[in-house]
C-alpha positions as CSV (number, residue, x, y, z in Angstrom):
1,X,0.1,0.0,-0.2
2,X,1.2,3.5,-0.9
3,X,-0.5,4.9,2.1
4,X,-3.7,4.3,4.4
5,X,-6.0,7.0,2.6
6,X,-6.3,8.2,-0.8
7,X,-8.7,9.5,-3.7
8,X,-9.2,7.7,-6.9
9,X,-10.5,8.6,-10.4
10,X,-11.3,6.0,-13.0
11,X,-11.6,7.5,-16.6
12,X,-11.6,5.9,-20.1
13,X,-11.4,8.8,-22.6
14,X,-9.5,12.1,-22.8
15,X,-12.6,14.1,-22.4
16,X,-13.2,12.4,-18.9
17,X,-9.5,12.9,-17.9
18,X,-9.8,16.7,-18.5
19,X,-13.0,16.7,-16.6
20,X,-11.4,14.6,-13.5
21,X,-8.3,17.1,-13.7
22,X,-10.8,19.9,-13.0
23,X,-12.1,17.8,-10.0
24,X,-8.7,17.0,-8.7
25,X,-7.7,20.6,-8.9
26,X,-10.7,21.5,-6.4
27,X,-9.5,18.8,-4.1
28,X,-6.0,20.1,-4.2
29,X,-7.3,23.6,-3.1
30,X,-8.5,22.1,0.1
31,X,-6.4,19.0,0.7
32,X,-3.1,19.8,-1.2
33,X,-1.3,16.9,0.5
34,X,-3.9,14.2,-0.4
35,X,-2.7,11.0,-2.0
36,X,-4.6,10.6,-5.6
37,X,-4.5,7.8,-8.1
38,X,-5.9,7.9,-11.5
39,X,-6.9,4.7,-13.4
40,X,-7.0,5.1,-17.1
41,X,-5.6,3.7,-20.4
42,X,-1.7,4.1,-20.6
43,X,-1.8,6.2,-23.6
44,X,-3.6,8.9,-21.5
45,X,-0.9,8.8,-18.6
46,X,0.4,12.4,-18.2
47,X,3.7,13.6,-16.6
48,X,2.4,14.5,-13.2
49,X,4.4,13.0,-10.3
50,X,1.8,13.8,-7.7
51,X,-0.6,11.5,-9.4
52,X,-0.2,7.6,-9.2
53,X,-1.2,6.3,-12.6
54,X,-2.7,2.9,-13.0
55,X,-3.5,1.3,-16.3
56,X,-7.1,-0.1,-16.9
57,X,-7.3,-3.7,-17.5
58,X,-9.7,-3.5,-20.5
59,X,-11.8,-1.0,-22.4
60,X,-15.1,0.0,-21.3
61,X,-18.2,1.9,-22.7
62,X,-20.3,2.3,-19.8
63,X,-19.9,3.7,-16.2
64,X,-19.1,0.4,-14.9
65,X,-15.6,1.5,-15.5
66,X,-15.6,2.7,-11.9
67,X,-15.5,-0.9,-10.9
68,X,-11.7,-0.9,-11.3
69,X,-11.4,1.6,-8.4
70,X,-10.7,-1.3,-6.1
71,X,-7.4,-1.6,-7.8
72,X,-6.1,1.6,-6.3
73,X,-3.1,1.4,-4.0
74,X,-4.9,2.4,-0.8
75,X,-6.4,0.5,2.1
76,X,-9.0,3.4,2.4
77,X,-10.2,5.2,-0.5
78,X,-12.8,7.8,-1.7
79,X,-13.8,7.4,-5.4
80,X,-14.9,10.4,-7.2
81,X,-16.6,10.7,-10.4
82,X,-14.8,13.1,-12.9
83,X,-17.9,15.5,-12.7
84,X,-17.3,16.4,-9.0
85,X,-16.2,19.6,-7.4
86,X,-14.7,19.6,-3.8
87,X,-15.8,22.7,-1.7
88,X,-14.1,21.6,1.7
89,X,-11.6,19.3,3.2
90,X,-13.2,16.0,3.0
91,X,-10.9,14.1,5.2
92,X,-13.8,13.3,7.3
93,X,-15.1,10.8,4.8
94,X,-12.6,8.3,6.0
95,X,-13.7,8.4,9.4
96,X,-16.9,6.1,9.0
97,X,-14.4,3.6,7.8
98,X,-13.4,2.9,11.3
99,X,-16.7,1.1,12.0
100,X,-18.0,0.4,8.2
101,X,-16.9,-1.1,5.2
102,X,-18.4,1.6,2.8
103,X,-20.2,5.0,2.7
104,X,-22.6,6.2,0.1
105,X,-25.3,8.4,-0.4
106,X,-28.8,7.9,-1.7
107,X,-29.8,8.1,-5.3
108,X,-32.2,11.0,-5.4
109,X,-34.3,9.5,-8.1
110,X,-34.2,6.0,-6.3
111,X,-34.3,3.8,-9.5
112,X,-37.1,1.3,-9.0
113,X,-37.9,0.5,-12.7
114,X,-35.9,-2.7,-13.1
115,X,-35.9,-6.2,-11.9
116,X,-34.0,-6.9,-8.7
117,X,-33.9,-9.2,-5.7
118,X,-33.2,-6.3,-3.4
119,X,-36.2,-4.9,-1.2
120,X,-38.0,-2.0,-2.4
121,X,-37.2,-0.3,0.9
122,X,-33.4,-0.9,0.2
123,X,-32.4,2.1,-1.5
124,X,-30.3,2.6,-4.8
125,X,-27.1,4.4,-3.8
126,X,-25.4,7.1,-6.0
127,X,-22.0,5.6,-7.0
128,X,-20.5,8.9,-8.0
129,X,-18.9,9.4,-4.6
130,X,-18.0,6.3,-2.6
131,X,-15.7,5.7,0.4
132,X,-14.5,2.1,1.0
133,X,-12.3,0.2,3.5
134,X,-10.4,-2.4,1.6
135,X,-11.2,-5.7,3.1
136,X,-12.0,-9.4,1.8
137,X,-15.7,-8.5,2.1
138,X,-15.4,-5.3,0.0
139,X,-13.2,-7.0,-2.7
140,X,-15.8,-9.6,-2.9
141,X,-18.5,-7.1,-3.3
142,X,-16.7,-5.6,-6.3
143,X,-16.2,-9.0,-7.9
144,X,-20.0,-9.5,-7.4
145,X,-20.7,-6.0,-8.6
146,X,-19.0,-6.6,-12.1
147,X,-20.9,-10.2,-12.5
148,X,-24.0,-8.7,-11.8
149,X,-23.5,-5.7,-14.0
150,X,-22.8,-8.1,-16.7
151,X,-25.9,-10.2,-16.1
152,X,-28.2,-7.4,-15.8
153,X,-27.0,-5.5,-18.8
154,X,-27.5,-8.9,-20.8
155,X,-31.0,-9.6,-19.4
156,X,-32.2,-5.9,-18.9
157,X,-30.0,-3.7,-21.1
158,X,-29.3,-1.6,-18.2
159,X,-26.2,0.6,-18.9
160,X,-26.4,2.3,-15.5
161,X,-24.0,0.8,-12.9
162,X,-26.2,1.6,-9.9
163,X,-28.8,-1.0,-10.1
164,X,-26.1,-3.8,-10.2
165,X,-24.4,-2.2,-7.3
166,X,-27.8,-2.2,-5.4
167,X,-28.2,-5.8,-6.1
168,X,-24.6,-6.7,-5.2
169,X,-24.8,-4.9,-1.8
170,X,-28.3,-6.4,-1.1
171,X,-26.7,-9.8,-1.5
172,X,-23.7,-9.1,0.7
173,X,-24.8,-8.7,4.1
174,X,-21.3,-9.0,5.4
175,X,-20.7,-5.6,4.0
176,X,-21.5,-2.9,6.5
177,X,-22.9,0.3,4.9
178,X,-22.7,3.9,6.2
179,X,-25.0,6.3,4.6
180,X,-23.4,9.6,3.5
181,X,-25.4,12.7,4.0
182,X,-26.2,15.1,1.1
183,X,-23.5,17.5,2.5
184,X,-20.8,15.0,1.4
185,X,-22.4,14.2,-2.0
186,X,-24.8,16.8,-3.3
187,X,-26.3,15.7,-6.7
188,X,-26.7,19.1,-8.7
189,X,-28.8,17.7,-11.7
190,X,-31.7,16.6,-9.7
191,X,-33.5,18.2,-6.7
192,X,-31.5,17.7,-3.6
193,X,-32.0,18.7,0.0
194,X,-29.2,20.1,2.2
195,X,-29.1,21.4,5.7
196,X,-25.5,22.2,6.4
197,X,-22.4,23.0,4.5
198,X,-21.9,21.4,1.2
199,X,-18.5,19.6,0.8
200,X,-19.1,17.9,-2.5
201,X,-21.0,18.7,-5.7
202,X,-21.6,16.1,-8.4
203,X,-23.2,17.0,-11.8
204,X,-22.6,18.4,-15.1
205,X,-24.0,21.7,-14.2
206,X,-22.4,25.0,-13.6
207,X,-20.6,23.8,-10.3
208,X,-18.6,27.0,-10.0
209,X,-21.9,29.0,-9.9
210,X,-23.4,26.6,-7.6
211,X,-20.5,26.9,-5.0
212,X,-21.0,30.7,-5.1
213,X,-24.4,30.4,-3.6
214,X,-24.7,26.9,-1.9
215,X,-23.2,27.8,1.4
216,X,-24.1,31.4,1.5
217,X,-26.7,30.7,4.1
218,X,-27.0,27.4,6.0
219,X,-30.2,25.6,7.2
220,X,-32.8,23.6,5.3
221,X,-32.8,24.4,1.7
222,X,-33.3,22.7,-1.8
223,X,-31.1,22.9,-4.9
224,X,-33.3,22.8,-7.8
225,X,-32.2,22.5,-11.4
226,X,-32.9,25.7,-13.3
227,X,-34.6,27.4,-10.4
228,X,-31.5,27.6,-8.2
229,X,-31.4,27.4,-4.4
230,X,-34.8,27.2,-2.6
231,X,-35.5,27.8,1.2
232,X,-38.6,26.6,2.7
233,X,-41.3,28.4,4.8
234,X,-40.8,28.3,8.6
235,X,-44.3,28.8,10.3
236,X,-47.2,30.9,9.4
237,X,-46.6,33.4,6.7
238,X,-48.7,36.4,5.5
239,X,-50.3,36.3,2.1
240,X,-48.3,39.3,1.4
241,X,-45.1,37.5,2.3
242,X,-46.0,34.5,0.4
243,X,-46.4,36.6,-2.8
244,X,-43.1,38.4,-2.2
245,X,-41.5,35.0,-1.9
246,X,-43.0,33.8,-5.1
247,X,-41.8,36.8,-6.9
248,X,-38.2,36.4,-5.5
249,X,-38.2,33.0,-6.9
250,X,-39.5,34.1,-10.4
251,X,-37.0,37.0,-10.7
252,X,-34.1,34.4,-9.6
253,X,-35.2,31.9,-12.3
254,X,-34.8,34.8,-14.9
255,X,-31.7,36.3,-13.8
256,X,-29.6,33.5,-11.9
257,X,-27.2,31.2,-13.7
258,X,-29.1,28.3,-15.2
259,X,-28.0,24.9,-13.4
260,X,-28.5,22.8,-16.5
261,X,-26.2,20.2,-18.1
262,X,-23.4,21.7,-20.3
263,X,-23.2,20.9,-23.9
264,X,-19.6,19.7,-23.5
265,X,-20.5,16.8,-21.1
266,X,-18.3,13.8,-22.0
267,X,-21.5,11.7,-21.6
268,X,-24.9,11.1,-19.7
269,X,-25.3,7.4,-18.9
270,X,-28.8,8.0,-17.6
271,X,-30.0,9.6,-20.9
272,X,-28.4,6.6,-22.8
273,X,-30.0,4.0,-20.4
274,X,-33.5,5.7,-21.0
275,X,-33.0,5.7,-24.6
276,X,-32.3,2.1,-24.5
277,X,-35.4,1.5,-22.6
278,X,-37.6,3.4,-24.9
279,X,-36.3,1.3,-28.0
280,X,-37.5,-2.0,-26.5
């Protein structure tokens, strides 16, 4: 092992690598001494001694490429999707691994429209930000994940990797799961609730603009695509006050930066998966 804790990106194209470098720059701003590994094709390796470069074992055309994160040289690691932005020191993400094997946040849209043996009340998890403690149980989970992905891809044409992770985790009761709060994984392209300060943003939106507003005021709030940041009513409000709030939100929608997906995004697996379903 290179060291106890580290961060890992897994990418398979130049576009994703460029995106990962932007994410890494945000990580370095807050954790300049963090150990980082990038797993990618050898022809994409760069002369960056501060990064541990690891070759992919094969080619991929799907997000299951992140399965190779288990090959990083850390015994505790946080996987970050390339479309993430780090806003704070996130070393606290390693602390739950003293008692748990992994830590992930819920998938905001849940993902119930596929066949699975997992209980309906066993939530799908978003695999864009994941913390793991390397153990025999976790290595076995990753092996089961890729096998389950191949099976569900063949049977249901599921391109997304989260259904197979949910199925594999459900079948691995020996793996102890800690649920990450949205403060450590805020998905920006879907309605997302947050209460305290955001540490990681995830999505192909204007993450720099979102960073500028997301932590200005703490407390219960929801980040809405297009609409921006909304705060709830607390207690009774007058009709005049309600109209004032509505006007504020309408004006914000007209003048605030639009938090929509960028045209230059390397890919959107969710859209591809939905397109496959519609073609069936």
